[in-house]
FILOLO-759874 format. One record per residue (C-alpha): residue number from 1; x, y, z; residue in one letter. Coordinates in nm, 4 decimals. Each point is the difference from the previous one (the first is absolute). Example, Ala and Ser with C-alpha at 12.3 -4.5 7.8 and 13.67 -1.06 7.14 Angstrom:
BEGIN
[titi 1, [1.2300, -0.4500, 0.7800], A];
[titi 2, [0.1370, 0.3440, -0.0660], S];
// end
This chain:
BEGIN
[titi 1, [-18.3386, -1.1606, -12.2566], M];
[titi 2, [-0.3277, -0.0669, -0.1896], I];
[titi 3, [-0.1097, -0.3310, -0.1204], G];
[titi 4, [0.0498, -0.3740, 0.0579], E];
[titi 5, [0.3554, -0.1100, -0.0645], L];
[titi 6, [0.0246, -0.2549, -0.2864], I];
[titi 7, [0.2858, -0.1564, -0.1848], E];
[titi 8, [0.0917, 0.1476, -0.3387], K];
[titi 9, [-0.0786, -0.3381, -0.1590], E];
[titi 10, [-0.3606, 0.0379, 0.1172], E];
[titi 11, [-0.0651, 0.3357, -0.1846], I];
[titi 12, [-0.1137, -0.1760, -0.3175], A];
[titi 13, [-0.2833, -0.1667, 0.1970], S];
[titi 14, [-0.1605, 0.3382, 0.0712], F];
[titi 15, [-0.1761, 0.2458, -0.2320], K];
[titi 16, [0.1771, 0.3344, 0.0485], I];
[titi 17, [-0.2390, 0.2914, -0.0268], V];
[titi 18, [0.0396, 0.3768, 0.0142], A];
[titi 19, [0.0128, 0.1626, 0.3426], A];
[titi 20, [-0.2823, 0.2361, 0.0935], N];
[titi 21, [0.2471, 0.2885, -0.0490], E];
[titi 22, [0.2849, -0.0139, -0.2607], D];
[titi 23, [0.3083, 0.1032, 0.2015], Q];
[titi 24, [0.2610, -0.0997, -0.2554], S];
[titi 25, [0.1223, 0.3604, -0.0408], Q];
[titi 26, [0.0273, 0.0319, 0.3763], T];
[titi 27, [0.2084, -0.3230, 0.0181], F];
[titi 28, [0.2213, 0.0771, -0.3037], L];
[titi 29, [0.3141, 0.1029, 0.1900], E];
[titi 30, [-0.0304, -0.2921, 0.2386], K];
[titi 31, [-0.0555, -0.2374, -0.2925], L];
[titi 32, [0.3127, 0.1275, -0.1685], K];
[titi 33, [0.1881, -0.0506, 0.3309], G];
[titi 34, [-0.1317, -0.3503, 0.0185], A];
[titi 35, [0.1294, -0.0807, -0.3431], V];
[titi 36, [0.3405, 0.1374, 0.0919], R];
[titi 37, [0.0003, -0.2062, 0.3243], L];
[titi 38, [-0.0912, -0.3131, -0.1934], G];
[titi 39, [0.2515, 0.0402, -0.2805], N];
[titi 40, [0.2970, 0.1378, 0.1889], E];
[titi 41, [-0.0378, -0.1557, 0.3484], F];
[titi 42, [-0.2448, -0.2980, -0.0569], K];
[titi 43, [-0.2063, 0.1509, 0.2857], S];
[titi 44, [-0.3685, -0.0843, 0.0507], K];
[titi 45, [-0.2908, 0.2402, -0.0078], T];
[titi 46, [-0.3361, -0.0502, 0.1632], S];
[titi 47, [-0.2839, 0.0721, -0.2487], I];
[titi 48, [-0.3659, 0.0062, 0.0909], A];
[titi 49, [-0.2465, -0.0218, -0.2835], F];
[titi 50, [-0.3779, -0.0406, -0.0531], Q];
[titi 51, [-0.1495, -0.3300, -0.1188], T];
[titi 52, [-0.3670, -0.1125, -0.0347], E];
[titi 53, [0.0614, -0.1962, 0.3191], A];
[titi 54, [0.1152, 0.3150, 0.1881], G];
[titi 55, [0.3442, 0.1534, 0.0641], P];
[titi 56, [0.2992, -0.2258, -0.0283], K];
[titi 57, [0.3692, 0.0690, 0.0751], R];
[titi 58, [0.3137, -0.1560, -0.1352], V];
[titi 59, [0.3685, 0.0473, 0.1044], E];
[titi 60, [0.2172, -0.0344, -0.3056], T];
[titi 61, [0.2680, 0.1457, -0.2249], T];
[titi 62, [-0.1222, 0.2557, -0.2490], V];
[titi 63, [0.1637, -0.0469, -0.3417], W];
[titi 64, [-0.1396, 0.2779, -0.2213], S];
[titi 65, [-0.2545, 0.2809, -0.0243], L];
[titi 66, [-0.1999, 0.1153, -0.3086], S];
[titi 67, [-0.2628, 0.2701, -0.0235], D];
[titi 68, [-0.2737, -0.2574, 0.0961], K];
[titi 69, [0.1641, -0.2934, 0.1713], Y];
[titi 70, [0.2504, -0.1117, 0.2626], L];
[titi 71, [0.1818, -0.3208, -0.0919], Q];
[titi 72, [0.1235, -0.2417, 0.2615], I];
[titi 73, [0.1709, -0.3370, -0.0220], K];
[titi 74, [-0.1203, -0.2550, -0.2593], S];
[titi 75, [-0.1432, 0.2688, -0.2232], G];
[titi 76, [-0.2981, 0.0696, 0.2295], V];
[titi 77, [-0.1514, 0.3436, -0.0692], L];
[titi 78, [-0.1934, 0.1996, 0.2628], I];
[titi 79, [-0.2061, 0.2867, -0.1472], P];
[titi 80, [0.1087, 0.3349, 0.1547], L];
[titi 81, [-0.3644, 0.1041, 0.0424], R];
[titi 82, [-0.0607, -0.2964, 0.2367], S];
[titi 83, [0.2764, 0.0852, 0.2430], I];
[titi 84, [-0.1165, 0.1071, 0.3470], L];
[titi 85, [0.3281, 0.0379, 0.1787], A];
[titi 86, [0.3736, -0.0534, -0.0508], I];
[titi 87, [0.2712, -0.0148, 0.2610], D];
[titi 88, [0.3694, -0.0966, 0.0191], Y];
// end
């Protein structure tokens, strides 16, 4: 998996930027699956995203999905256009 593993509480200390290539449409079905896993089974998803400091990765429960953001615990939003990889 891409990126340095960080704790979800550390996300706010990084500036999240758009990935070189917007893959949000490619990841749409996986993102919907991650929401279902989070809400129904409390399962964690590994999400790699781009920051100014380079790729970072977090393993967390996904709570919701909008047309532009993925929401994880504590109301943290990750822009879909910054996602590099998703796995569960």
